[in-house]
C-alpha positions in Angstrom: 39.8 -2.4 -1.4 36.4 -3.7 -0.3 34.0 -1.8 2.0 34.8 -3.6 5.3 38.5 -3.4 4.7 38.3 0.4 4.3 36.0 0.8 7.4 38.0 -1.4 9.8 41.5 -0.4 8.6 44.1 -1.2 6.0 45.1 -4.5 7.6 41.7 -6.1 7.5 40.9 -8.7 4.9 37.8 -8.3 2.6 34.8 -10.4 3.3 34.7 -13.7 1.4 31.2 -12.8 0.2 32.5 -9.5 -1.2 35.3 -11.4 -3.0 32.6 -13.2 -4.9 31.0 -9.9 -6.0 33.4 -7.1 -6.1 30.8 -4.7 -7.6 28.7 -5.1 -4.4 31.7 -4.3 -2.3 32.3 -1.1 -4.3 28.6 -0.2 -3.9 29.0 -0.5 -0.1 32.1 1.6 -0.2 30.3 4.3 -2.2 27.2 4.2 -0.1 29.2 5.0 3.0 29.3 8.7 2.1 25.5 8.9 1.9 25.1 7.1 5.2 27.7 9.4 6.9 25.8 12.5 5.7 22.6 11.0 7.2 24.3 10.8 10.6 25.4 7.1 10.6 28.6 6.4 12.5 31.5 4.4 11.1 30.9 1.8 13.9 27.2 1.4 13.1 27.9 1.1 9.4 30.7 -1.4 9.9 28.5 -3.5 12.2 25.5 -3.4 9.9 27.5 -4.7 6.9 29.7 -7.2 8.6 29.8 -10.3 6.3 27.0 -9.0 4.1 26.8 -9.8 0.4 24.0 -9.5 -2.1 21.0 -11.9 -1.7 20.2 -13.6 -5.0 16.7 -14.5 -3.8 15.9 -10.8 -3.2 17.0 -9.9 -6.7 14.9 -12.7 -8.1 11.8 -11.5 -6.2 12.4 -7.9 -7.3 12.8 -8.9 -10.9 10.1 -11.6 -11.1 6.4 -10.9 -11.7 4.3 -14.0 -10.9 2.4 -15.4 -13.9 -0.5 -16.4 -11.7 -2.8 -14.0 -9.9 -4.5 -15.6 -6.9 -8.3 -15.2 -7.0 -9.7 -13.2 -4.2 -11.6 -16.1 -2.8 -8.4 -18.2 -2.5 -6.6 -15.3 -0.9 -9.4 -14.8 1.6 -9.6 -18.6 2.4 -5.9 -18.5 3.4 -5.8 -15.1 5.0 -9.0 -15.5 7.0 -8.6 -19.1 8.0 -10.3 -20.6 11.0 -7.0 -20.9 12.8 -6.2 -17.2 12.2 -9.6 -16.3 13.5 -9.3 -18.4 16.6 -5.7 -17.2 17.3 -7.0 -13.6 16.9 -9.6 -14.2 19.6 -6.9 -15.6 21.9 -4.8 -12.5 21.3 -7.8 -10.3 21.9 -8.2 -11.9 25.3 -4.5 -11.7 26.0 -3.9 -8.1 24.9 -7.4 -6.8 25.3 -6.3 -4.1 27.8 -3.6 -2.8 25.6 -5.8 -2.8 22.5 -8.6 -1.0 24.4 -6.2 1.8 25.5 -4.9 2.1 22.0 -8.4 2.4 20.6 -9.1 5.2 23.1 -5.8 7.0 22.3 -5.8 6.7 18.5 -9.5 6.1 17.7 -8.7 3.0 15.6 -10.8 -0.1 16.0 -8.9 -2.6 18.1 -10.1 -5.5 15.9 -8.6 -3.9 12.8 -5.2 -3.5 14.6 -5.4 -7.1 15.6 -6.3 -8.2 12.1 -3.3 -6.5 10.6 -1.1 -8.2 13.1 -2.7 -11.5 12.1 -2.3 -10.8 8.4 1.2 -9.5 8.5 2.9 -12.1 10.8 0.3 -14.5 12.1 0.4 -12.7 15.4 4.2 -12.7 15.5 4.7 -16.4 14.6 6.7 -15.5 11.5 8.2 -12.0 11.1 10.4 -12.9 8.1 13.8 -14.7 7.8 16.0 -12.2 6.1 18.5 -9.7 7.5 16.9 -6.3 6.5 20.2 -4.5 5.8 21.2 -7.3 3.4 17.8 -7.2 1.6 17.7 -3.5 1.2 21.4 -3.2 0.2 20.7 -5.8 -2.5 17.7 -3.8 -3.8 19.8 -0.6 -3.6 22.7 -2.2 -5.4 20.9 -3.7 -8.5 17.6 -4.1 -10.1 14.4 -2.1 -10.7 13.9 -0.9 -7.1 17.2 0.9 -6.5 15.6 4.2 -5.5 13.3 2.4 -3.0 16.2 0.3 -1.7 18.5 3.2 -1.1 16.0 5.4 0.8 15.0 2.4 2.9 18.6 1.4 3.6 19.4 4.8 5.0 16.3 4.7 7.2 17.2 1.1 8.4 20.8 2.3 9.3 19.3 5.1 11.3 17.3 2.6 13.3 20.5 0.8 14.2 22.2 4.1 14.9 19.5 5.0 17.4 19.8 1.6 19.0 16.1 0.8 18.6 17.2 -2.8 17.8 20.4 -4.7 16.9 21.6 -6.1 13.6 20.9 -9.7 14.7 17.2 -8.7 15.6 16.6 -6.7 12.4 14.9 -9.6 10.6 12.1 -9.1 8.1 10.9 -9.7 4.6 12.8 -9.6 1.3 11.6 -6.0 0.8 12.6 -4.8 4.2 9.3 -5.0 6.1 10.1 -5.6 9.8 8.6 -6.5 13.1 5.2 -7.8 14.3 3.3 -5.6 12.0 5.8 -5.3 9.1 6.8 -1.7 8.9 9.3 -0.7 6.2 12.1 1.5 7.6 10.7 4.9 6.4 7.3 4.1 7.8 9.0 3.1 11.1 10.9 6.4 11.1 7.7 8.4 10.8 5.1 6.5 12.7 6.6 3.9 15.1 5.7 4.5 18.8 7.5 3.8 22.1 4.3 2.7 23.9 6.0 1.3 27.0 8.2 4.3 27.4 11.6 2.5 27.6 13.2 4.8 25.1 13.1 2.4 22.2 10.5 1.9 19.5 10.7 -1.8 19.5 8.4 -3.4 17.0 10.4 -6.6 17.0 10.2 -7.7 20.6 7.7 -5.4 22.3 4.2 -6.3 21.2 2.5 -3.1 22.6 5.0 -1.0 20.7 4.2 -2.8 17.5 0.4 -2.6 18.0 0.6 1.1 19.0 2.7 1.8 15.9 0.1 0.3 13.7 -2.7 2.2 15.4 -0.8 5.4 15.0 -0.1 4.7 11.3 -3.8 4.1 10.6 -4.7 7.3 12.5 -2.5 9.4 10.3 -3.8 7.5 7.3 -7.1 9.3 8.1 -8.9 6.6 10.0 -12.3 7.8 11.1 -13.3 6.7 14.6 -16.8 5.2 14.8 -16.9 4.2 11.1 -16.5 0.6 9.9 -14.4 -0.5 6.9 -17.4 -1.5 4.8 -20.5 -3.8 4.3 -21.4 -6.6 2.0 -24.4 -5.3 -0.1 -26.9 -6.5 -2.6 -27.2 -4.6 -5.9 -30.5 -4.0 -7.6 -31.4 -5.5 -10.9 -30.3 -3.2 -13.7 -27.6 -1.6 -11.5 -25.2 0.6 -13.5 -21.9 -1.2 -13.0 -20.0 1.8 -14.2 -20.7 3.2 -10.7 -18.8 0.3 -9.1 -15.5 2.2 -8.6 -13.6 3.6 -5.6 -13.7 6.9 -7.6 -17.5 7.1 -7.2 -18.4 8.1 -3.7 -21.9 8.5 -2.3 -23.5 8.4 1.2 -24.9 5.0 2.2 -28.3 6.7 2.1 -27.8 7.7 -1.5 -26.8 4.2 -2.5 -29.9 2.9 -0.7 -32.0 5.3 -2.7 -30.5 3.6 -5.8 -31.6 0.2 -4.6 -28.4 -0.9 -2.9 -29.2 -2.9 0.3 -27.1 -4.4 3.1 -27.2 -8.2 3.0 -29.3 -10.0 5.5 -32.0 -7.4 5.5 -29.8 -5.3 7.9 -29.8 -1.5 8.0 -26.9 0.8 7.6 -26.3 2.2 11.2 -24.7 5.4 9.9 -26.5 6.3 6.6 -24.5 9.5 6.2 -21.2 7.7 6.0 -19.7 8.0 2.5 -18.8 4.9 0.5 -18.0 3.4 -2.8 -19.2 0.1 -4.4 -16.5 -2.4 -5.3 -16.8 -5.8 -7.1 -13.6 -7.7 -6.4 -14.7 -10.7 -8.6 -17.0 -8.8 -11.0 -20.8 -8.6 -11.2 -21.2 -12.3 -10.4 -19.5 -12.2 -7.0 -20.1 -10.4 -3.7 -20.5 -6.6 -3.8 -19.2 -4.3 -1.1 -19.8 -0.7 0.0 -16.4 0.3 1.3 -15.9 3.4 3.4 -13.0 5.8 4.1 -11.4 3.3 6.6 -11.1 0.8 3.8 -8.8 3.3 2.1 -6.8 3.7 5.3 -6.2 0.0 5.3 -5.0 0.3 1.7 -2.3 2.6 2.9 -0.8 -0.4 4.7 -1.0 -2.6 1.5 -2.5 -1.2 -1.6 -4.3 -4.3 -2.7 -8.1 -4.7 -2.6 -7.8 -8.3 -1.5 -5.6 -7.4 1.4 -7.9 -4.6 2.7 -10.9 -6.9 2.3 -9.2 -9.6 4.2 -8.2 -7.3 7.1 -11.8 -6.0 7.4 -13.2 -9.5 7.1 -10.8 -10.9 9.7 -11.6 -8.1 12.1 -15.3 -8.8 11.8 -14.8 -12.5 12.3 -12.7 -11.9 15.4 -15.2 -9.5 16.8 -18.4 -11.6 16.3 -18.3 -15.3 16.8 -21.7 -15.7 15.2 -20.7 -14.0 12.0 -19.8 -16.8 9.4 -18.7 -14.8 6.4 -20.0 -13.3 3.2 -23.4 -14.2 2.0 -23.0 -14.3 -1.7 -20.8 -17.1 -3.0 -17.7 -16.4 -5.0 -18.0 -17.1 -8.8 -15.1 -19.5 -9.1 -15.7 -19.9 -12.8 -14.7 -16.2 -13.3 -11.0 -16.6 -12.4 -8.8 -13.6 -12.8 -6.1 -13.5 -15.5 -2.5 -14.3 -15.2 0.0 -11.8 -16.4 0.4 -13.6 -19.7 -3.4 -13.8 -20.1 -3.7 -10.0 -19.4 -1.3 -9.4 -22.3 -3.4 -11.7 -24.5 -6.6 -10.0 -23.4 -5.3 -6.6 -24.3 -3.9 -7.8 -27.6 -7.3 -9.2 -28.6 -9.2 -6.1 -27.4 -6.8 -4.0 -29.5 -7.2 -6.1 -32.6 -11.0 -6.0 -32.2 -10.9 -2.2 -32.1 -11.8 -1.8 -28.4 -8.4 -0.8 -27.0 -5.8 1.7 -28.3 -2.1 1.4 -27.6 0.2 -1.5 -26.9 -0.4 -4.3 -24.5 1.4 -3.9 -21.2 -0.2 -6.5 -19.0 -1.5 -3.9 -16.6 -5.3 -3.7 -16.0 -5.9 0.0 -15.6 -8.8 2.3 -16.3 -8.2 2.2 -20.1 -8.4 -1.6 -20.2 -11.4 -1.7 -18.0 -13.2 0.8 -20.3 -12.3 -1.4 -23.2 -13.6 -4.5 -21.5 -16.9 -2.6 -20.7 -17.2 -1.5 -24.4 -16.6 -5.1 -25.5 -19.2 -6.5 -23.0 -21.7 -3.9 -24.1 -21.2 -4.7 -27.8 -21.6 -8.4 -27.2 -24.6 -8.2 -24.9 -22.6 -9.3 -21.8 -22.9 -8.0 -18.2 -21.0 -4.7 -18.4 -18.9 -4.8 -15.2 -15.5 -4.3 -16.7 -14.1 -7.4 -15.0 -11.3 -9.1 -17.0 -11.7 -12.8 -16.2 -10.6 -16.0 -17.9 -14.1 -16.6 -19.0 -14.1 -13.2 -20.8 -10.8 -14.1 -22.5 -12.3 -17.3 -23.7 -15.2 -15.3 -25.2 -12.8 -13.0 -27.0 -10.7 -16.0 -28.3 -13.9 -17.5 -29.7 -14.4 -14.3 -31.7 -17.1 -13.0 -29.4 
């Protein structure tokens, strides 16, 4: 018997979708015991899985690692487009009162909350097109993310059990991110807020609930009121690029003493704030002093390009006179695709700069090997693995 047949009674017929994938039907049957122990009713479970089969596109996305890594400048050009900036200013005017109250309540910069909304769903214009239960059940059923899928699936079922939304409104991404600001179910369970007091934490159809949930999540992610996310800076000649790491933290005053300056001859308004220097495109691109709040944004999406885009979009929404970063991006120093990362590591290993097997992951060991190679060849020692560096290696240094 398939899952729905068991749940609705012996006379029910199995879903045609299940008939095409009996193993998925058995998975749903088996998962019912876990859901029941979590407090999910039979009625909720039956309704959640009505007509649901595995989503091949979800499995493809879970299994597939893109060969191409988008350069940070291309990512920013799309993420912080003029249209998104202008729409952000419109939303600031429309929801300014709500955002002001949220800033007072949670201490989180209203422009950052707005920027996350813009980044995640273009201010609610596209919140995903997949049924979250189907996506998470597919991940839980098969593939490399089963543990994630199963924990998120239980949390998603609890949302339906609590009647915060309905199955037809539980639409999101292939990985289960939902609503205006794209919370995964466990994040929703812990941090979503019923701002309007109607008894439901509705991040799908109640914008103040969604914005309040984001502000609350940033607050518990150790957002510091009064601090910014970071500054574009100029590095002095002879700067030790080994210091450009989120692991190296100094006050802005200490960086200034080392010759680091804010671009545009501006001062640091809070010199005692602690920060790190990052080089998203290596030594030839813009440099940034990022503060604790940058790390809070990374809790939302652990990608430097994402956090940089959120901070930059917030600044552009806040200040109509601000036109963007000062130093141009070094487009000739493109980042490596996954295949090229393997190639880089293989060449570094064969040249004696890297130990171990190539895995395509640029971690601290690979960056140290890149720095060692750059130092040995008289290049700028920034540890940045670019296509240009790979070409240098392929030429034999």
